[in-house]
C-alpha positions as CSV (number, residue, x, y, z in Angstrom):
1,X,22.2,-17.8,2.3
2,X,22.5,-20.7,4.2
3,X,18.3,-22.0,3.2
4,X,16.8,-21.9,0.1
5,X,13.0,-20.7,0.7
6,X,10.5,-21.7,-1.3
7,X,7.4,-18.4,-0.6
8,X,4.5,-17.9,-2.5
9,X,3.0,-14.4,-2.0
10,X,-0.6,-14.7,-2.2
11,X,-2.5,-11.0,-2.3
12,X,-6.2,-9.7,-4.1
13,X,-4.3,-7.1,-6.4
14,X,0.0,-7.4,-8.2
15,X,1.1,-4.1,-10.0
16,X,1.3,-4.5,-13.1
17,X,-1.3,-7.4,-13.9
18,X,-3.5,-6.0,-11.7
19,X,-4.5,-2.5,-9.0
20,X,-6.2,0.0,-7.2
21,X,-3.6,1.0,-4.3
22,X,-0.6,0.0,-3.1
23,X,-0.9,-4.0,-2.1
24,X,0.1,-4.1,-5.7
25,X,3.0,-2.6,-5.3
26,X,4.1,-4.4,-2.3
27,X,2.7,-7.5,-4.0
28,X,4.1,-6.9,-7.3
29,X,7.7,-5.4,-6.2
30,X,8.6,-7.8,-2.5
31,X,8.9,-11.7,-4.6
32,X,11.1,-9.8,-6.7
33,X,13.8,-8.6,-4.2
34,X,13.0,-11.7,-2.3
35,X,14.5,-13.5,-5.5
36,X,17.6,-11.0,-5.7
37,X,18.2,-12.4,-2.3
38,X,18.1,-16.6,-3.6
39,X,14.4,-17.3,-2.8
40,X,12.2,-18.8,-4.9
41,X,10.0,-16.5,-4.3
42,X,6.2,-16.6,-6.2
43,X,3.3,-15.0,-6.3
44,X,-0.8,-15.9,-6.7
45,X,-3.4,-13.6,-7.3
46,X,-7.4,-13.8,-8.7
47,X,-7.6,-14.1,-12.3
48,X,-9.0,-10.8,-13.1
49,X,-10.0,-9.8,-16.9
50,X,-7.3,-7.6,-17.0
51,X,-4.8,-9.9,-15.5
52,X,-5.0,-13.2,-18.3
53,X,-5.1,-10.6,-21.0
54,X,-2.0,-9.4,-20.7
55,X,1.1,-11.3,-22.7
56,X,2.5,-14.8,-22.1
57,X,-0.1,-15.7,-19.8
58,X,-1.2,-19.4,-20.3
59,X,-3.6,-22.2,-19.1
60,X,-2.0,-24.4,-16.2
61,X,-4.0,-27.3,-17.5
62,X,-5.7,-27.7,-13.5
63,X,-8.7,-27.2,-12.7
64,X,-9.6,-25.9,-9.0
65,X,-13.4,-27.0,-7.9
66,X,-14.5,-25.3,-4.2
67,X,-17.5,-26.8,-2.6
68,X,-20.0,-29.3,-2.8
69,X,-22.8,-30.6,-4.6
70,X,-24.9,-27.6,-6.1
71,X,-22.5,-25.1,-3.9
72,X,-19.3,-26.1,-6.1
73,X,-17.7,-23.8,-7.7
74,X,-15.2,-24.2,-10.2
75,X,-11.8,-22.5,-11.1
76,X,-8.6,-23.0,-13.6
77,X,-5.2,-22.2,-12.9
78,X,-3.5,-19.9,-15.6
79,X,0.4,-19.0,-14.9
80,X,2.6,-15.5,-16.5
81,X,5.3,-14.0,-15.1
82,X,6.6,-11.0,-13.4
83,X,10.5,-11.9,-14.2
84,X,12.1,-14.8,-15.9
85,X,12.6,-15.9,-11.9
86,X,9.3,-14.9,-10.6
87,X,6.2,-16.4,-11.5
88,X,2.9,-15.4,-10.8
89,X,-0.2,-17.8,-11.0
90,X,-3.8,-16.4,-11.4
91,X,-7.0,-19.1,-10.1
92,X,-9.5,-17.9,-13.3
93,X,-13.3,-18.2,-12.4
94,X,-15.1,-15.7,-14.7
95,X,-18.3,-16.0,-11.9
96,X,-16.6,-14.1,-9.8
97,X,-13.2,-12.2,-11.5
98,X,-14.4,-11.2,-15.1
99,X,-15.5,-7.7,-13.9
100,X,-14.8,-4.2,-14.8
101,X,-13.4,-3.4,-10.8
102,X,-10.7,-5.4,-8.7
103,X,-13.2,-4.6,-5.4
104,X,-16.6,-3.1,-6.6
105,X,-18.1,-0.2,-9.5
106,X,-19.7,2.9,-9.3
107,X,-17.9,3.3,-6.3
108,X,-20.0,0.6,-4.4
109,X,-18.0,-2.5,-3.4
110,X,-20.1,-5.9,-4.8
111,X,-22.2,-7.3,-2.5
112,X,-20.5,-10.8,-3.4
113,X,-16.7,-9.9,-2.0
114,X,-17.2,-12.2,0.3
115,X,-17.8,-15.0,-1.9
116,X,-15.0,-14.0,-4.2
117,X,-11.9,-13.8,-1.7
118,X,-13.7,-17.0,-0.1
119,X,-13.0,-18.7,-3.3
120,X,-10.3,-17.6,-4.2
121,X,-8.1,-18.2,-1.0
122,X,-9.6,-21.5,-1.0
123,X,-8.7,-22.1,-4.3
124,X,-5.1,-21.1,-3.7
125,X,-4.5,-24.1,-1.1
126,X,-5.6,-26.1,-3.2
127,X,-3.5,-24.6,-6.2
128,X,-0.6,-25.4,-3.6
129,X,0.6,-29.1,-4.8
130,X,0.0,-28.4,-8.4
131,X,3.0,-25.6,-8.5
132,X,6.5,-25.7,-9.9
133,X,8.2,-27.6,-7.9
134,X,6.0,-28.8,-5.5
135,X,4.3,-26.3,-2.7
136,X,5.7,-23.3,-0.8
137,X,7.5,-23.8,2.6
138,X,6.2,-20.2,3.0
139,X,2.6,-18.7,2.3
140,X,3.0,-15.1,2.6
141,X,-0.9,-13.7,2.5
142,X,-2.1,-10.1,2.3
143,X,-5.1,-8.4,4.2
144,X,-8.9,-9.6,4.2
145,X,-9.1,-11.1,1.4
146,X,-6.7,-13.6,1.6
147,X,-7.0,-14.5,5.5
148,X,-8.8,-17.5,4.9
149,X,-6.1,-19.0,3.7
150,X,-4.6,-20.0,7.1
151,X,-6.8,-21.6,8.8
152,X,-7.0,-23.9,5.7
153,X,-3.2,-24.0,5.4
154,X,-3.6,-24.9,9.4
155,X,-6.4,-27.7,8.0
156,X,-3.8,-29.2,5.8
157,X,-2.0,-31.2,8.4
158,X,1.4,-31.4,9.9
159,X,3.9,-30.6,6.8
160,X,1.7,-28.3,5.2
161,X,3.3,-24.8,3.7
162,X,3.4,-22.4,6.7
163,X,1.0,-19.7,6.7
164,X,2.4,-15.8,7.5
165,X,-0.6,-13.3,7.6
166,X,0.6,-9.4,6.3
167,X,-2.1,-6.7,7.7
168,X,-1.9,-4.0,5.5
169,X,-4.5,-2.1,6.7
170,X,-6.8,-3.1,10.0
171,X,-9.2,-0.7,8.9
172,X,-10.6,-2.9,6.7
173,X,-12.3,-6.3,8.5
174,X,-13.4,-8.3,5.6
175,X,-17.2,-8.2,7.0
176,X,-19.6,-11.0,6.1
177,X,-22.6,-12.3,7.3
178,X,-23.1,-15.7,9.5
179,X,-24.9,-16.8,6.6
180,X,-22.1,-17.2,4.8
181,X,-20.1,-20.1,6.6
182,X,-20.8,-22.2,3.2
183,X,-19.0,-20.5,1.2
184,X,-15.8,-19.7,4.4
185,X,-15.8,-24.3,4.3
186,X,-14.0,-24.2,7.3
187,X,-15.5,-27.2,9.9
188,X,-18.1,-25.4,13.0
189,X,-15.1,-24.8,15.4
190,X,-13.9,-21.9,14.4
191,X,-16.4,-19.1,13.6
192,X,-16.7,-19.3,17.9
193,X,-15.5,-15.8,19.5
194,X,-11.7,-17.2,19.1
195,X,-12.2,-17.6,15.4
196,X,-13.8,-15.7,12.9
197,X,-16.8,-14.2,14.9
198,X,-16.3,-10.2,15.2
199,X,-19.7,-8.4,16.5
200,X,-22.2,-11.3,15.3
201,X,-20.5,-11.7,11.7
202,X,-17.2,-13.0,10.4
203,X,-14.4,-11.2,10.1
204,X,-11.5,-12.5,7.1
205,X,-9.0,-10.5,8.6
206,X,-9.4,-11.6,12.1
207,X,-8.9,-14.6,10.7
208,X,-5.6,-14.0,9.5
209,X,-4.9,-13.0,12.4
210,X,-5.9,-16.1,14.6
211,X,-4.4,-18.7,12.4
212,X,-0.9,-17.8,11.1
213,X,2.1,-18.7,12.1
214,X,3.8,-15.6,12.3
215,X,2.0,-11.6,11.7
216,X,3.4,-8.9,10.3
217,X,2.1,-5.6,9.5
218,X,3.4,-2.4,7.4
219,X,5.4,-0.8,10.2
220,X,6.9,-0.5,13.8
221,X,4.5,2.7,14.8
222,X,1.5,1.0,13.2
223,X,2.6,-2.9,14.8
224,X,2.0,-0.9,18.1
225,X,-0.8,1.7,17.4
226,X,-3.0,-1.0,16.0
227,X,-3.2,-2.8,19.6
228,X,-5.1,0.5,21.2
229,X,-8.2,1.1,21.2
230,X,-7.7,4.2,18.6
231,X,-6.2,2.7,15.7
232,X,-7.7,-1.2,16.1
233,X,-11.0,-1.6,14.9
234,X,-12.3,-3.3,17.7
235,X,-9.3,-6.2,17.2
236,X,-7.4,-4.0,19.9
237,X,-7.7,-6.7,22.3
238,X,-7.3,-9.5,20.1
239,X,-3.7,-7.3,18.5
240,X,-2.4,-7.5,22.3
241,X,-2.7,-11.6,23.0
242,X,-1.5,-12.3,19.7
243,X,1.5,-9.4,20.0
244,X,3.9,-12.4,20.6
245,X,4.2,-13.2,17.0
246,X,3.4,-9.5,15.2
247,X,5.7,-7.6,13.8
248,X,6.7,-4.2,11.9
249,X,8.0,-4.7,9.1
250,X,8.3,-1.1,6.8
251,X,7.0,-1.6,3.1
252,X,10.2,-0.3,0.5
253,X,10.2,1.4,-2.2
254,X,10.9,-0.9,-6.1
255,X,13.4,1.8,-7.1
256,X,13.7,0.6,-10.3
257,X,10.8,2.1,-10.9
258,X,10.8,4.8,-9.2
259,X,13.4,6.6,-10.1
260,X,14.2,10.2,-11.1
261,X,16.9,9.9,-12.8
262,X,15.7,7.1,-15.9
263,X,11.8,7.7,-15.2
264,X,10.2,7.8,-18.7
265,X,7.3,9.7,-16.8
266,X,9.1,13.2,-16.4
267,X,10.4,15.9,-18.9
268,X,13.4,16.0,-17.5
269,X,16.0,13.2,-15.5
270,X,17.5,14.7,-12.5
271,X,19.8,13.6,-9.2
272,X,20.6,14.6,-5.7
273,X,23.5,16.4,-7.1
274,X,22.4,18.6,-9.3
275,X,18.3,19.7,-9.2
276,X,17.9,21.6,-12.2
277,X,16.0,18.9,-13.8
278,X,13.7,19.2,-10.5
279,X,13.1,22.5,-11.7
280,X,12.6,22.3,-14.9
281,X,10.1,18.9,-14.0
282,X,8.7,21.5,-11.8
283,X,8.1,24.4,-14.2
284,X,6.5,21.8,-17.0
285,X,4.3,21.0,-14.8
286,X,2.9,24.2,-13.4
287,X,2.4,25.5,-17.2
288,X,0.6,22.0,-18.5
289,X,-1.4,22.4,-14.8
290,X,-2.3,26.5,-16.2
291,X,-0.6,27.3,-12.0
292,X,0.6,31.0,-12.1
293,X,4.4,30.6,-10.7
294,X,5.8,33.5,-8.4
295,X,9.4,33.8,-6.5
296,X,8.8,31.5,-3.1
297,X,5.2,30.4,-3.3
298,X,5.7,26.4,-3.0
299,X,4.2,23.4,-4.9
300,X,1.8,21.8,-2.3
301,X,0.7,18.2,-3.5
302,X,-1.4,14.8,-3.2
303,X,-1.9,12.3,-4.8
304,X,-4.0,10.2,-3.2
305,X,-7.3,8.3,-2.3
306,X,-9.7,11.1,-1.7
307,X,-11.1,9.5,1.6
308,X,-11.4,10.6,5.4
309,X,-8.5,7.7,6.4
310,X,-6.0,10.1,4.1
311,X,-6.9,13.1,5.8
312,X,-8.5,14.9,2.8
313,X,-11.1,17.2,5.2
314,X,-7.7,18.8,6.6
315,X,-6.6,19.9,3.1
316,X,-10.0,21.4,2.3
317,X,-10.2,23.2,5.5
318,X,-6.8,24.8,5.0
319,X,-6.9,25.3,1.8
320,X,-7.7,28.9,0.8
321,X,-5.8,29.9,4.0
322,X,-2.7,28.3,2.5
323,X,-3.2,30.3,-1.0
324,X,-3.7,33.8,0.3
325,X,-2.0,33.7,3.4
326,X,1.6,31.7,2.4
327,X,1.0,32.1,-1.2
328,X,1.4,28.1,-1.5
329,X,0.2,26.6,-4.8
330,X,-2.2,23.6,-4.6
331,X,-2.4,20.2,-6.8
332,X,-4.0,17.2,-6.0
333,X,-4.5,14.4,-7.6
334,X,-7.2,11.1,-6.8
335,X,-10.8,10.2,-6.7
336,X,-13.0,8.9,-3.8
337,X,-15.6,10.3,-2.2
338,X,-17.9,12.6,-3.7
339,X,-18.2,15.1,-1.1
340,X,-14.8,15.3,-0.8
341,X,-14.4,15.5,-4.3
342,X,-17.4,18.2,-4.7
343,X,-15.3,20.4,-2.4
344,X,-12.0,20.2,-3.5
345,X,-13.7,20.6,-7.2
346,X,-15.3,24.4,-5.7
347,X,-11.6,25.2,-4.2
348,X,-10.1,24.8,-7.7
349,X,-13.2,26.2,-9.4
350,X,-12.9,29.4,-7.1
351,X,-8.6,29.3,-7.5
352,X,-7.6,28.9,-11.4
353,X,-4.3,30.1,-11.8
354,X,-3.7,28.8,-7.2
355,X,-5.3,25.2,-7.8
356,X,-5.2,22.3,-10.2
357,X,-7.2,19.3,-9.6
358,X,-7.6,16.1,-10.9
359,X,-10.2,13.4,-10.5
360,X,-8.5,10.9,-12.0
361,X,-5.5,8.5,-11.5
362,X,-2.2,8.3,-13.9
363,X,0.7,6.7,-12.7
364,X,2.5,8.9,-15.5
365,X,1.1,11.7,-14.1
366,X,1.8,10.8,-10.2
367,X,5.4,11.0,-11.3
368,X,5.7,13.8,-12.6
369,X,3.6,15.6,-9.4
370,X,6.3,13.8,-6.9
371,X,8.8,14.9,-9.6
372,X,6.9,18.8,-9.4
373,X,6.3,18.6,-6.0
374,X,8.0,20.6,-3.7
375,X,6.4,19.7,-0.7
376,X,3.9,16.4,-0.5
377,X,1.2,16.2,1.6
378,X,0.0,12.8,3.8
379,X,-2.0,14.4,6.9
380,X,-3.6,10.9,7.2
381,X,-6.1,9.7,10.4
382,X,-4.3,6.7,10.8
383,X,-1.4,5.5,7.9
384,X,-0.1,1.6,7.7
385,X,2.9,2.5,5.9
386,X,2.3,5.0,3.2
387,X,4.6,4.9,0.6
388,X,3.8,9.1,-0.8
389,X,6.9,10.1,1.5
390,X,9.0,7.0,0.1
391,X,8.3,8.7,-3.2
392,X,8.6,12.2,-2.2
393,X,12.0,11.4,-0.8
394,X,13.2,9.7,-3.8
395,X,12.6,12.3,-5.9
396,X,13.7,15.6,-3.7
397,X,10.2,16.7,-2.6
398,X,9.8,17.5,1.3
399,X,6.6,15.3,2.6
400,X,4.3,17.4,5.2
401,X,3.3,14.7,7.2
402,X,1.2,13.8,10.5
403,X,3.0,11.8,12.7
404,X,1.4,8.5,12.6
405,X,2.0,5.2,11.6
406,X,4.9,4.8,8.7
407,X,4.9,8.2,8.2
408,X,5.9,8.6,12.1
409,X,9.1,6.4,11.3
410,X,9.9,7.4,7.6
411,X,10.2,10.7,8.2
412,X,12.4,13.1,10.5
413,X,10.7,16.4,11.6
414,X,12.6,19.6,10.7
415,X,13.6,21.3,13.9
416,X,15.4,24.4,12.0
417,X,18.9,23.1,11.9
418,X,20.1,20.2,11.2
419,X,22.4,18.1,14.0
420,X,25.6,16.3,13.1
421,X,25.0,13.2,11.3
422,X,21.2,13.5,11.1
423,X,19.6,14.6,8.3
424,X,15.7,15.7,8.9
425,X,13.1,15.0,6.1
426,X,9.9,16.6,6.5
427,X,7.8,18.4,8.5
428,X,5.5,16.4,11.0
429,X,2.1,17.1,13.1
430,X,0.5,14.9,16.0
431,X,-3.8,16.3,16.4
432,X,-5.9,15.4,14.1
433,X,-7.4,18.5,13.1
434,X,-6.9,22.0,11.0
435,X,-4.9,24.1,12.9
436,X,-2.2,22.1,13.6
437,X,-1.6,21.1,9.7
438,X,-1.6,24.2,9.1
439,X,0.8,24.4,11.1
440,X,3.3,22.3,9.8
441,X,2.7,23.8,6.2
442,X,3.6,26.9,7.5
443,X,7.1,26.2,9.1
444,X,7.5,24.3,5.3
445,X,6.8,27.0,3.7
446,X,9.0,29.3,6.2
447,X,11.9,26.7,5.4
448,X,11.2,27.1,1.6
449,X,12.0,31.1,1.8
450,X,15.2,30.7,4.8
451,X,18.2,31.6,3.4
452,X,16.5,32.4,-0.5
453,X,15.9,28.8,-0.6
454,X,19.6,27.8,0.2
455,X,17.9,25.4,3.2
456,X,15.3,23.8,1.2
457,X,17.4,23.3,-1.5
458,X,20.2,21.0,0.7
459,X,17.2,19.2,2.5
460,X,15.7,18.0,-1.2
461,X,19.2,16.4,-2.2
462,X,19.6,15.1,1.4
463,X,16.2,13.6,0.9
464,X,17.0,12.2,-2.6
465,X,19.7,9.6,-0.5
466,X,17.1,8.0,1.6
467,X,17.7,4.7,1.3
468,X,14.1,2.3,1.8
469,X,14.8,-0.3,-0.9
470,X,12.9,-3.4,-0.9
471,X,16.2,-5.1,-0.3
472,X,16.2,-4.3,3.7
473,X,12.3,-5.4,4.6
474,X,13.0,-9.0,2.3
475,X,15.5,-9.6,5.2
476,X,13.6,-8.5,7.8
477,X,10.8,-11.3,6.2
478,X,13.6,-13.9,5.6
479,X,14.6,-13.5,9.4
480,X,11.3,-14.8,10.8
481,X,10.8,-16.9,7.7
482,X,13.7,-19.4,9.0
483,X,12.5,-20.1,12.2
484,X,8.7,-20.9,11.6
485,X,10.1,-23.5,8.5
486,X,12.7,-25.2,11.1
487,X,9.8,-25.4,13.7
488,X,7.1,-28.6,14.1
């Protein structure tokens, strides 16, 4: 590398310290890829109790005071590590972060989330001068929980670290009522329509968009989609205005974690050259789940939050016909909206030998289900990048996805034959309705049975060779950072 950069990744969750979704995997994996490229990478996150209790976490001896007078809130800086080369900084404030959930409990968001993450963003900016080696060159902030770091960095003046903001999901706007300005802590000029104002509220996501030096979202297709009314969530005009600094960079996969050749969570290792181990993983899961196998019966798996965004309604509507007409087996792991959970439970209870449902999240089960799956369903209403389809590819499963966002960028639709030099990797559908989804599932099932399973087997083997490692994504980020650091 021609210049050694210092990059601090700010995120509200980081694997393996605290996680609710894919953001944590990005925040835990990307700094390792940066480090491999010679970047001095570090991470900063809230000091949740579950993270502070990890071995090796120590008090860094720095108080961080946000606000003034009776409104002042004090935090404390702690230090841990992801690896020997990648430190992780945590801001402890038991008032805000000593809770059972990261963002809420009992299916409800904490009402003081705006104060919690305004405090974290402001304290994280204060902490920069106390980090080992001094402040970073770049602060890479992620999603609305860190959006306020962008304007607070600008207030530091010339020579301050440059702010790069990543939108992982445009649907989470980080809204707060205007009366919470004191917690936000910005001068009055920042609260107008050109700043944080969003239809009479404040949007922390908008703060990140407006005041960042460069803006990134997590796939090229999603970078285009969020500039449209359908996917912009009321900010499409703003994104078009800031399109000059908007870039789409795909998320990656940590193949040290997601690798069927040495995965500790699956009963039999396997590689693309020999899929016998995958067949054994499938058999083990089917037996454990109590699913009745039969020749030509494909296993469709879904590991997901059970929310409207993830397209669960399509699965609910199509599942019975998938089992009755296509002789499919279905396995679903996840938690989410009560209505979806009840509908899926009714289906599973009515079809105990053909459908399995676990209303929970389990790391070990998610790995086993990817290894067992013939097909992995990702029928989202929108999907900025998506990770399930990338895990499916590595584990020799075939994704069935809606052709939006990162799903469109990472899956090539099966056209009935494989043109020379181009491998098809899955099945896509466009319109968000039950019939379009079912047609894609039916096409997948027909291919599964084609030539006695030979075509399907070749696709599975080919899929395992697809490369969505973090190295490529890290290089793309690095190419964005250099001109920002060199600029005034």
